SERO-4910 file (N, C-alpha, C, O; in steps of 0.05 Angstrom, whole numbers):
BEGIN
 pado doro    nc1    nc2    nc3   cac1   cac2   cac3    cc1    cc2    cc3    oc1    oc2    oc3
  Unk    A   2101   2044   1596   2076   2042   1617   2058   2031   1606   2051   2033   1582
  Unk    A   2047   2014   1629   2022   1994   1624   1999   2012   1619   1998   2032   1633
  Unk    A   1982   2009   1600   1954   2021   1595   1933   2016   1607   1912   2013   1595
  Unk    A   1936   2016   1634   1918   2001   1649   1891   2009   1650   1872   1995   1655
  Unk    A   1894   2048   1642   1870   2062   1645   1858   2071   1609   1849   2092   1600
  Unk    A   1863   2050   1599   1857   2053   1562   1821   2056   1566   1803   2042   1575
  Unk    A   1824   2078   1555   1795   2075   1549   1771   2081   1570   1747   2075   1568
  Unk    A   1786   2094   1592   1774   2107   1618   1770   2137   1612   1784   2150   1596
  Unk    A   1751   2145   1624   1749   2179   1633   1758   2182   1656   1756   2165   1673
  Unk    A   1769   2202   1659   1783   2213   1683   1776   2236   1693   1773   2252   1674
  Unk    A   1772   2247   1716   1764   2275   1726   1794   2275   1748   1798   2255   1762
  Unk    A   1814   2297   1748   1825   2304   1768   1823   2333   1775   1825   2352   1760
  Unk    A   1818   2331   1803   1814   2367   1808   1837   2368   1821   1849   2350   1833
  Unk    A   1841   2402   1814   1869   2413   1824   1896   2397   1815   1911   2384   1829
  Unk    A   1897   2402   1793   1906   2388   1770   1929   2413   1750   1944   2411   1730
  Unk    A   1923   2430   1764   1947   2450   1755   1976   2451   1756   1991   2461   1739
  Unk    A   1985   2436   1785   2001   2430   1799   2006   2411   1817   1986   2398   1824
  Unk    A   2031   2404   1826   2033   2381   1849   2027   2360   1838   2031   2352   1815
  Unk    A   2014   2347   1861   2006   2317   1857   1977   2317   1842   1966   2296   1834
  Unk    A   1966   2337   1840   1942   2340   1815   1948   2334   1791   1934   2319   1778
  Unk    A   1975   2345   1782   1987   2353   1753   1997   2324   1746   1989   2309   1729
  Unk    A   2021   2319   1769   2034   2294   1762   2009   2267   1763   2017   2245   1756
  Unk    A   1984   2271   1772   1965   2248   1775   1952   2246   1741   1952   2224   1729
  Unk    A   1942   2272   1730   1932   2280   1705   1953   2269   1689   1944   2251   1674
  Unk    A   1987   2274   1686   1995   2266   1675   1994   2233   1660   1989   2223   1638
  Unk    A   2005   2223   1690   2001   2198   1694   1979   2183   1681   1983   2164   1666
  Unk    A   1953   2193   1690   1937   2172   1672   1931   2171   1654   1921   2150   1645
  Unk    A   1935   2202   1634   1943   2201   1605   1954   2184   1598   1941   2166   1587
  Unk    A   1980   2182   1600   2000   2163   1598   1992   2137   1599   2000   2120   1583
  Unk    A   1977   2130   1618   1961   2101   1627   1940   2101   1605   1937   2078   1597
  Unk    A   1926   2116   1595   1907   2116   1573   1885   2127   1575   1868   2127   1557
  Unk    A   1882   2137   1601   1859   2152   1600   1849   2175   1592   1869   2187   1586
  Unk    A   1834   2186   1588   1819   2214   1573   1812   2237   1596   1789   2243   1601
  Unk    A   1833   2248   1608   1830   2267   1627   1816   2294   1630   1823   2314   1617
  Unk    A   1799   2293   1647   1798   2317   1651   1805   2336   1672   1796   2337   1695
  Unk    A   1826   2355   1660   1838   2374   1679   1820   2406   1690   1808   2423   1677
  Unk    A   1826   2405   1719   1808   2420   1734   1818   2440   1753   1823   2430   1775
  Unk    A   1822   2464   1752   1836   2482   1765   1817   2507   1763   1800   2509   1746
  Unk    A   1823   2526   1785   1804   2546   1791   1821   2578   1785   1815   2595   1769
  Unk    A   1843   2577   1804   1862   2604   1806   1879   2599   1790   1888   2621   1782
  Unk    A   1892   2579   1780   1905   2575   1755   1898   2567   1732   1906   2546   1722
  Unk    A   1885   2582   1721   1876   2566   1693   1902   2567   1670   1900   2553   1650
  Unk    A   1924   2582   1673   1949   2575   1664   1953   2551   1663   1950   2535   1644
  Unk    A   1959   2547   1688   1974   2525   1695   1954   2492   1688   1966   2471   1688
  Unk    A   1932   2493   1685   1913   2477   1683   1910   2475   1650   1908   2454   1639
  Unk    A   1911   2496   1638   1918   2488   1607   1944   2474   1601   1947   2456   1585
  Unk    A   1961   2485   1616   1994   2478   1611   1989   2445   1610   1996   2432   1590
  Unk    A   1979   2436   1630   1972   2409   1637   1963   2395   1617   1973   2373   1611
  Unk    A   1936   2407   1600   1926   2396   1582   1933   2388   1553   1923   2371   1538
  Unk    A   1964   2417   1548   1982   2416   1528   1997   2393   1533   1998   2374   1516
  Unk    A   2011   2391   1559   2039   2365   1562   2018   2345   1560   2025   2329   1543
  Unk    A   1996   2340   1569   1981   2309   1561   1976   2305   1525   1977   2284   1512
  Unk    A   1970   2337   1517   1967   2330   1484   1988   2320   1466   1988   2303   1448
  Unk    A   2014   2342   1482   2037   2332   1466   2047   2304   1469   2065   2300   1454
  Unk    A   2041   2284   1483   2053   2260   1486   2029   2250   1480   2025   2227   1489
  Unk    A   2007   2260   1465   1988   2232   1446   1964   2226   1462   1949   2207   1455
  Unk    A   1958   2243   1485   1933   2234   1492   1918   2256   1495   1927   2278   1489
  Unk    A   1886   2253   1504   1861   2268   1509   1858   2276   1530   1863   2263   1550
  Unk    A   1847   2310   1532   1854   2322   1551   1827   2346   1547   1820   2354   1525
  Unk    A   1816   2353   1572   1813   2372   1571   1809   2386   1597   1808   2377   1620
  Unk    A   1807   2416   1586   1807   2441   1623   1782   2449   1618   1769   2456   1599
  Unk    A   1779   2445   1651   1756   2466   1660   1756   2480   1687   1751   2470   1709
  Unk    A   1762   2505   1680   1759   2523   1703   1739   2526   1717   1719   2535   1706
  Unk    A   1738   2520   1744   1712   2524   1760   1723   2513   1789   1740   2497   1795
  Unk    A   1709   2528   1801   1710   2533   1841   1700   2500   1849   1678   2489   1844
  Unk    A   1719   2490   1861   1706   2463   1871   1691   2462   1892   1674   2444   1896
  Unk    A   1695   2486   1911   1683   2489   1935   1648   2503   1934   1633   2509   1953
  Unk    A   1643   2505   1904   1618   2513   1897   1600   2488   1884   1607   2473   1865
  Unk    A   1579   2488   1896   1561   2469   1883   1556   2472   1860   1551   2449   1852
  Unk    A   1553   2490   1838   1549   2501   1821   1577   2482   1800   1574   2464   1784
  Unk    A   1595   2491   1809   1624   2488   1800   1628   2461   1800   1639   2454   1779
  Unk    A   1624   2441   1819   1628   2412   1813   1603   2403   1800   1605   2379   1802
  Unk    A   1582   2407   1789   1563   2408   1771   1570   2412   1739   1560   2401   1719
  Unk    A   1589   2428   1741   1594   2434   1712   1621   2417   1706   1628   2404   1686
  Unk    A   1630   2421   1724   1656   2396   1724   1651   2370   1706   1660   2358   1686
  Unk    A   1635   2367   1725   1616   2327   1714   1601   2331   1687   1603   2315   1668
  Unk    A   1588   2353   1686   1576   2354   1662   1595   2357   1641   1592   2340   1623
  Unk    A   1618   2378   1636   1628   2383   1616   1653   2362   1611   1660   2358   1588
  Unk    A   1665   2347   1634   1680   2323   1628   1660   2304   1616   1668   2293   1595
  Unk    A   1635   2297   1624   1616   2281   1611   1618   2286   1577   1627   2269   1562
  Unk    A   1610   2308   1568   1602   2319   1542   1631   2319   1530   1624   2313   1508
  Unk    A   1651   2320   1529   1675   2319   1526   1689   2297   1524   1705   2292   1505
  Unk    A   1683   2279   1546   1705   2260   1540   1690   2230   1540   1699   2207   1534
  Unk    A   1663   2240   1551   1647   2205   1555   1643   2204   1590   1656   2216   1607
  Unk    A   1621   2187   1593   1619   2177   1622   1644   2172   1640   1664   2160   1632
  Unk    A   1643   2183   1665   1658   2180   1690   1663   2157   1691   1646   2140   1691
  Unk    A   1694   2151   1693   1695   2129   1704   1719   2124   1727   1722   2103   1740
  Unk    A   1737   2152   1728   1751   2158   1750   1746   2179   1759   1737   2197   1744
  Unk    A   1753   2186   1796   1743   2216   1796   1772   2217   1813   1776   2195   1822
  Unk    A   1786   2231   1818   1803   2241   1834   1799   2264   1850   1800   2285   1837
  Unk    A   1795   2267   1876   1785   2290   1886   1816   2295   1901   1827   2280   1917
  Unk    A   1829   2321   1889   1857   2322   1899   1862   2350   1903   1883   2358   1913
  Unk    A   1838   2371   1891   1834   2398   1906   1838   2407   1929   1824   2400   1948
  Unk    A   1856   2423   1931   1863   2430   1976   1878   2462   1970   1886   2473   1949
  Unk    A   1875   2468   1995   1879   2491   2002   1895   2489   2027   1881   2479   2045
  Unk    A   1914   2493   2033   1933   2496   2068   1934   2518   2072   1945   2534   2057
  Unk    A   1917   2525   2103   1917   2550   2109   1917   2549   2139   1898   2539   2150
  Unk    A   1939   2559   2151   1945   2559   2175   1931   2584   2195   1934   2606   2186
  Unk    A   1920   2582   2215   1912   2599   2235   1906   2590   2267   1895   2569   2273
  Unk    A   1917   2611   2285   1906   2599   2303   1875   2602   2312   1860   2616   2299
  Unk    A   1866   2586   2336   1839   2584   2342   1828   2616   2342   1809   2621   2328
  Unk    A   1840   2638   2358   1832   2659   2371   1831   2670   2338   1809   2663   2330
  Unk    A   1844   2681   2321   1847   2690   2297   1830   2670   2275   1822   2682   2255
  Unk    A   1825   2649   2278   1804   2639   2254   1776   2652   2259   1766   2658   2281
  Unk    A   1767   2653   2236   1744   2663   2232   1720   2644   2223   1727   2620   2224
  Unk    A   1699   2648   2215   1686   2625   2204   1686   2619   2169   1685   2599   2156
  Unk    A   1687   2646   2162   1700   2649   2134   1724   2628   2122   1723   2615   2102
  Unk    A   1745   2631   2142   1770   2618   2142   1761   2587   2147   1774   2570   2136
  Unk    A   1744   2581   2160   1742   2552   2165   1725   2540   2143   1728   2518   2132
  Unk    A   1713   2553   2140   1687   2539   2114   1698   2542   2092   1693   2525   2075
  Unk    A   1719   2569   2083   1738   2562   2055   1750   2535   2061   1742   2518   2046
  Unk    A   1771   2526   2084   1774   2512   2079   1762   2476   2078   1774   2458   2066
  Unk    A   1740   2473   2093   1731   2465   2096   1714   2452   2057   1714   2430   2045
  Unk    A   1704   2475   2053   1693   2467   2038   1712   2467   2004   1706   2464   1980
  Unk    A   1731   2472   2016   1750   2467   1991   1756   2444   1988   1751   2433   1966
  Unk    A   1771   2425   2013   1778   2408   2017   1764   2388   2016   1771   2372   1998
  Unk    A   1743   2380   2031   1724   2363   2044   1702   2365   2031   1701   2348   2013
  Unk    A   1683   2382   2032   1657   2384   2016   1658   2381   1986   1640   2368   1976
  Unk    A   1679   2392   1970   1682   2390   1944   1681   2358   1937   1667   2349   1919
  Unk    A   1698   2344   1956   1703   2313   1945   1666   2297   1948   1659   2279   1933
  Unk    A   1652   2306   1964   1631   2294   1975   1610   2305   1950   1597   2288   1936
  Unk    A   1608   2328   1947   1592   2342   1916   1604   2326   1892   1589   2313   1877
  Unk    A   1636   2325   1890   1642   2312   1866   1632   2285   1862   1628   2276   1839
  Unk    A   1627   2272   1880   1627   2248   1880   1590   2240   1875   1578   2221   1865
  Unk    A   1583   2259   1884   1559   2259   1887   1542   2264   1856   1521   2254   1849
  Unk    A   1557   2282   1841   1553   2290   1813   1564   2265   1800   1548   2254   1784
  Unk    A   1581   2257   1802   1599   2234   1785   1579   2200   1792   1579   2178   1780
  Unk    A   1566   2208   1815   1561   2175   1821   1542   2161   1801   1543   2136   1800
  Unk    A   1526   2175   1785   1510   2154   1766   1528   2146   1740   1524   2123   1732
  Unk    A   1542   2158   1731   1565   2152   1710   1582   2120   1724   1584   2098   1712
  Unk    A   1595   2132   1759   1608   2111   1766   1600   2090   1782   1615   2074   1792
  Unk    A   1572   2090   1785   1554   2069   1787   1554   2048   1760   1567   2027   1757
  Unk    A   1542   2056   1749   1534   2051   1716   1557   2034   1706   1553   2013   1693
  Unk    A   1586   2045   1713   1603   2035   1699   1628   2024   1716   1652   2022   1709
  Unk    A   1617   2016   1742   1636   2007   1756   1661   2021   1764   1682   2007   1765
  Unk    A   1662   2040   1769   1686   2069   1769   1696   2059   1800   1690   2041   1816
  Unk    A   1716   2084   1800   1725   2087   1829   1737   2115   1836   1743   2132   1820
  Unk    A   1740   2117   1860   1748   2152   1878   1767   2145   1877   1770   2122   1869
  Unk    A   1789   2161   1883   1809   2166   1901   1812   2193   1903   1815   2209   1884
  Unk    A   1810   2201   1940   1814   2214   1951   1839   2222   1970   1851   2209   1987
  Unk    A   1844   2251   1961   1876   2258   1967   1879   2272   1987   1879   2296   1986
  Unk    A   1882   2253   2020   1879   2274   2039   1907   2277   2054   1925   2282   2038
  Unk    A   1914   2276   2077   1945   2280   2084   1953   2266   2106   1937   2247   2112
  Unk    A   1970   2269   2120   1983   2255   2138   1978   2273   2164   1982   2262   2186
  Unk    A   1967   2303   2163   1953   2317   2173   1924   2305   2181   1910   2315   2197
  Unk    A   1921   2290   2172   1890   2281   2177   1893   2253   2206   1873   2241   2215
  Unk    A   1920   2250   2215   1922   2230   2230   1949   2246   2249   1951   2236   2272
  Unk    A   1969   2266   2242   1982   2271   2262   1990   2305   2256   2002   2307   2234
  Unk    A   1988   2325   2266   1981   2345   2259   1999   2367   2270   2019   2358   2281
  Unk    A   1997   2396   2270   2017   2417   2286   1994   2440   2291   1976   2449   2277
  Unk    A   2002   2443   2310   1990   2476   2322   1985   2492   2296   1999   2493   2275
  Unk    A   1960   2507   2303   1943   2523   2276   1940   2509   2257   1945   2522   2237
  Unk    A   1932   2480   2251   1919   2474   2225   1901   2458   2231   1900   2436   2221
  Unk    A   1880   2468   2252   1860   2451   2261   1829   2459   2236   1805   2453   2242
  Unk    A   1835   2470   2216   1820   2474   2198   1832   2451   2174   1821   2433   2161
  Unk    A   1854   2459   2174   1867   2429   2155   1861   2407   2152   1853   2392   2134
  Unk    A   1869   2407   2184   1875   2374   2198   1845   2364   2196   1841   2342   2186
  Unk    A   1821   2381   2205   1794   2362   2201   1783   2360   2174   1767   2343   2167
  Unk    A   1792   2375   2160   1784   2369   2131   1794   2349   2119   1780   2336   2104
  Unk    A   1820   2344   2124   1838   2317   2115   1823   2292   2132   1813   2272   2124
  Unk    A   1824   2300   2152   1811   2264   2171   1779   2266   2165   1764   2247   2171
  Unk    A   1772   2286   2154   1742   2280   2141   1744   2271   2112   1722   2267   2102
  Unk    A   1760   2269   2098   1763   2261   2078   1765   2229   2079   1756   2212   2064
  Unk    A   1781   2226   2105   1788   2194   2109   1755   2179   2115   1748   2158   2105
  Unk    A   1735   2198   2135   1718   2186   2141   1692   2185   2121   1673   2170   2124
  Unk    A   1696   2208   2097   1680   2202   2076   1685   2176   2056   1670   2161   2043
  Unk    A   1713   2177   2061   1726   2149   2036   1712   2129   2051   1694   2121   2036
  Unk    A   1711   2118   2074   1701   2092   2090   1676   2091   2086   1666   2069   2080
  Unk    A   1655   2119   2087   1632   2112   2090   1618   2103   2057   1604   2084   2050
  Unk    A   1627   2122   2043   1623   2115   2015   1633   2093   2003   1623   2081   1984
  Unk    A   1656   2086   2016   1666   2054   2003   1638   2034   2004   1629   2021   1985
  Unk    A   1625   2037   2036   1610   2014   2046   1586   2027   2026   1580   2015   2005
  Unk    A   1579   2041   2030   1558   2053   2012   1558   2044   1980   1541   2028   1973
  Unk    A   1574   2052   1963   1576   2049   1936   1588   2022   1926   1588   2013   1903
  Unk    A   1599   2011   1953   1621   1986   1944   1590   1964   1940   1587   1947   1923
  Unk    A   1577   1969   1953   1554   1952   1943   1536   1949   1909   1521   1932   1901
  Unk    A   1545   1976   1894   1539   1981   1866   1561   1981   1848   1560   1989   1824
  Unk    A   1586   1970   1865   1613   1960   1843   1630   1991   1839   1645   1993   1819
  Unk    A   1627   2015   1860   1642   2030   1860   1665   2028   1880   1655   2026   1902
  Unk    A   1685   2029   1880   1712   2029   1903   1719   2056   1908   1720   2071   1889
  Unk    A   1723   2062   1926   1730   2083   1936   1750   2083   1958   1745   2070   1978
  Unk    A   1776   2099   1957   1796   2096   1975   1811   2122   1973   1806   2138   1955
  Unk    A   1833   2128   1997   1839   2152   1996   1876   2136   2000   1885   2114   2007
  Unk    A   1890   2163   1991   1915   2160   1999   1916   2187   2021   1898   2204   2024
  Unk    A   1943   2186   2034   1952   2204   2057   1979   2213   2051   1997   2202   2063
  Unk    A   1986   2231   2033   2018   2235   2030   2034   2248   2048   2021   2262   2064
  Unk    A   2052   2247   2050   2076   2259   2063   2087   2285   2061   2074   2301   2047
  Unk    A   2107   2292   2072   2128   2313   2062   2135   2310   2029   2153   2294   2023
  Unk    A   2122   2327   2010   2124   2326   1976   2139   2349   1967   2129   2372   1966
  Unk    A   2158   2345   1961   2182   2357   1942   2159   2363   1912   2153   2345   1897
  Unk    A   2152   2388   1911   2131   2393   1889   2147   2416   1869   2135   2434   1857
  Unk    A   2182   2409   1868   2189   2430   1859   2186   2423   1826   2182   2443   1812
  Unk    A   2186   2395   1813   2180   2389   1789   2154   2400   1774   2156   2410   1752
  Unk    A   2133   2398   1787   2105   2427   1788   2097   2438   1813   2085   2430   1833
  Unk    A   2106   2460   1804   2111   2484   1824   2074   2488   1826   2058   2475   1812
  Unk    A   2069   2506   1845   2044   2521   1855   2047   2547   1840   2069   2558   1838
  Unk    A   2026   2556   1830   2029   2583   1824   2028   2605   1843   2020   2602   1866
  Unk    A   2036   2628   1834   2045   2651   1850   2066   2650   1876   2069   2666   1894
  Unk    A   2076   2633   1872   2096   2627   1905   2126   2630   1884   2129   2622   1861
  Unk    A   2146   2645   1901   2173   2645   1895   2185   2617   1889   2182   2601   1907
  Unk    A   2200   2608   1866   2203   2584   1867   2239   2578   1861   2251   2593   1845
  Unk    A   2250   2560   1874   2278   2566   1886   2289   2551   1856   2272   2541   1842
  Unk    A   2305   2550   1851   2331   2536   1829   2321   2504   1831   2323   2497   1855
  Unk    A   2311   2483   1813   2308   2463   1824   2331   2449   1814   2331   2426   1821
  Unk    A   2358   2459   1795   2379   2450   1793   2396   2451   1820   2414   2435   1824
  Unk    A   2390   2467   1834   2405   2471   1859   2400   2471   1886   2415   2478   1905
  Unk    A   2373   2462   1887   2360   2462   1912   2342   2440   1915   2332   2432   1895
  Unk    A   2336   2427   1938   2315   2414   1938   2307   2417   1970   2323   2421   1988
  Unk    A   2279   2414   1972   2272   2412   2001   2286   2393   2019   2294   2371   2012
  Unk    A   2290   2403   2043   2304   2388   2063   2286   2369   2081   2270   2377   2099
  Unk    A   2293   2341   2073   2273   2326   2097   2277   2329   2128   2298   2336   2139
  Unk    A   2256   2322   2139   2262   2332   2164   2280   2308   2182   2286   2285   2176
  Unk    A   2284   2317   2196   2309   2301   2208   2295   2274   2225   2313   2258   2232
  Unk    A   2269   2267   2232   2259   2252   2232   2244   2239   2212   2226   2224   2220
  Unk    A   2247   2241   2181   2230   2228   2165   2255   2205   2162   2279   2208   2160
  Unk    A   2240   2184   2163   2256   2158   2165   2272   2153   2145   2295   2144   2148
  Unk    A   2261   2157   2122   2272   2151   2089   2292   2178   2079   2300   2181   2056
  Unk    A   2296   2195   2099   2313   2219   2097   2309   2233   2069   2326   2246   2057
  Unk    A   2288   2228   2063   2286   2253   2041   2250   2255   2032   2233   2239   2038
  Unk    A   2248   2273   2019   2217   2276   2017   2211   2263   1984   2225   2260   1964
  Unk    A   2181   2259   1993   2170   2246   1973   2163   2256   1938   2175   2278   1933
  Unk    A   2151   2248   1920   2154   2257   1898   2126   2261   1890   2108   2245   1898
  Unk    A   2121   2283   1874   2087   2278   1865   2081   2255   1848   2060   2243   1850
  Unk    A   2098   2249   1833   2105   2224   1818   2098   2197   1832   2085   2178   1822
  Unk    A   2109   2197   1860   2105   2174   1869   2077   2169   1882   2064   2148   1883
  Unk    A   2069   2197   1892   2038   2194   1900   2021   2187   1880   2004   2170   1883
  Unk    A   2026   2201   1852   2014   2190   1831   2010   2162   1824   1989   2151   1819
  Unk    A   2039   2150   1822   2030   2120   1819   2013   2111   1831   1996   2098   1819
  Unk    A   2011   2115   1863   1998   2096   1886   1963   2111   1876   1943   2097   1880
  Unk    A   1961   2129   1869   1930   2138   1855   1922   2126   1832   1898   2121   1828
  Unk    A   1941   2121   1815   1932   2104   1793   1930   2074   1793   1916   2060   1779
  Unk    A   1952   2065   1818   1940   2035   1823   1915   2026   1838   1905   2004   1838
  Unk    A   1907   2049   1852   1883   2054   1867   1859   2047   1845   1842   2028   1846
  Unk    A   1862   2069   1825   1842   2076   1810   1836   2050   1787   1818   2048   1771
  Unk    A   1860   2030   1791   1856   2016   1767   1845   1985   1777   1842   1978   1800
  Unk    A   1839   1969   1751   1829   1943   1758   1852   1927   1775   1843   1906   1784
  Unk    A   1878   1933   1780   1896   1917   1802   1882   1914   1824   1876   1893   1834
  Unk    A   1874   1939   1832   1863   1944   1857   1837   1934   1854   1825   1952   1866
  Unk    A   1821   1919   1846   1797   1914   1838   1778   1907   1873   1754   1911   1878
  Unk    A   1802   1896   1891   1786   1879   1914   1795   1908   1936   1797   1905   1961
  Unk    A   1799   1932   1925   1818   1941   1948   1798   1970   1954   1801   1988   1937
  Unk    A   1780   1975   1975   1766   1992   1979   1758   2002   2001   1757   1984   2018
  Unk    A   1750   2025   2009   1753   2037   2036   1788   2042   2047   1791   2053   2069
  Unk    A   1801   2038   2039   1828   2031   2040   1840   2068   2053   1828   2089   2046
  Unk    A   1857   2069   2064   1871   2099   2071   1906   2083   2071   1914   2063   2082
  Unk    A   1916   2098   2055   1940   2090   2042   1956   2113   2051   1954   2135   2042
  Unk    A   1975   2106   2074   2002   2132   2072   2019   2128   2048   2027   2107   2039
  Unk    A   2021   2149   2042   2045   2154   2026   2076   2172   2034   2090   2186   2019
  Unk    A   2080   2167   2054   2093   2183   2063   2122   2173   2081   2129   2185   2101
  Unk    A   2136   2149   2068   2158   2139   2072   2161   2133   2104   2182   2135   2117
  Unk    A   2142   2128   2111   2137   2116   2140   2140   2137   2160   2150   2132   2182
  Unk    A   2134   2160   2154   2134   2183   2175   2114   2182   2198   2120   2183   2222
  Unk    A   2090   2178   2188   2065   2165   2202   2077   2152   2226   2070   2157   2249
  Unk    A   2098   2133   2217   2100   2111   2242   2117   2123   2260   2120   2111   2281
  Unk    A   2133   2152   2255   2146   2165   2280   2128   2184   2296   2128   2189   2320
  Unk    A   2110   2195   2275   2092   2210   2290   2083   2210   2305   2081   2228   2323
  Unk    A   2070   2179   2302   2051   2169   2329   2065   2157   2342   2057   2134   2347
  Unk    A   2083   2161   2350   2100   2146   2377   2108   2180   2389   2106   2180   2414
  Unk    A   2114   2199   2383   2118   2220   2390   2095   2230   2416   2097   2253   2426
***
């Protein structure tokens, strides 16, 4: 694998499982020193660090709640102290919550928005001095729900659509100072290899999530496929890619938009 992130310091929020873990592992393989961030799944975060270390990479773990301003400040401060100035920020932390409009209260709404959207704004603000000084990059992890969603996901869809708008606005603002800001929109992703904590996990040798009948490629994507797109956008090969919103969905949005 190319060492295109050699000498870089990267922060990946929500990297104890799923897309975040796959991204942290790949960035380490590509040469980055990685700050692994998780809150509820500290054991998973430490396990990610262990896997990076066992592969010869450098990583630290920070347990913090990205939905809180002091948590974002501490993540960036500890990453800088332990690994050096921040070159790459991946805003991946997020929660998926479903509720009807009638049942949703303000606490539910703000929990989703603070975790999925406000955290990206705060993390970018805290890391901005380093990113500007070093010509760094930001990759936000949104979702196809930003474009086409389902009933009951109003808070989630709003947060993910907001990430796309934040990406475009910050690309304009920070692009003038040498920082690129881009975004990926994962579709249906099989996280069997990097499962989330606290949820029953099927036998990965005998079960795979079934792609919906409308999925053009007739399969789900993998966290590693999303991580590959994130790492490309973070690296110098994408040096003229700024403000992009990239679906990583096997063309699912092309079908959903026509429905």
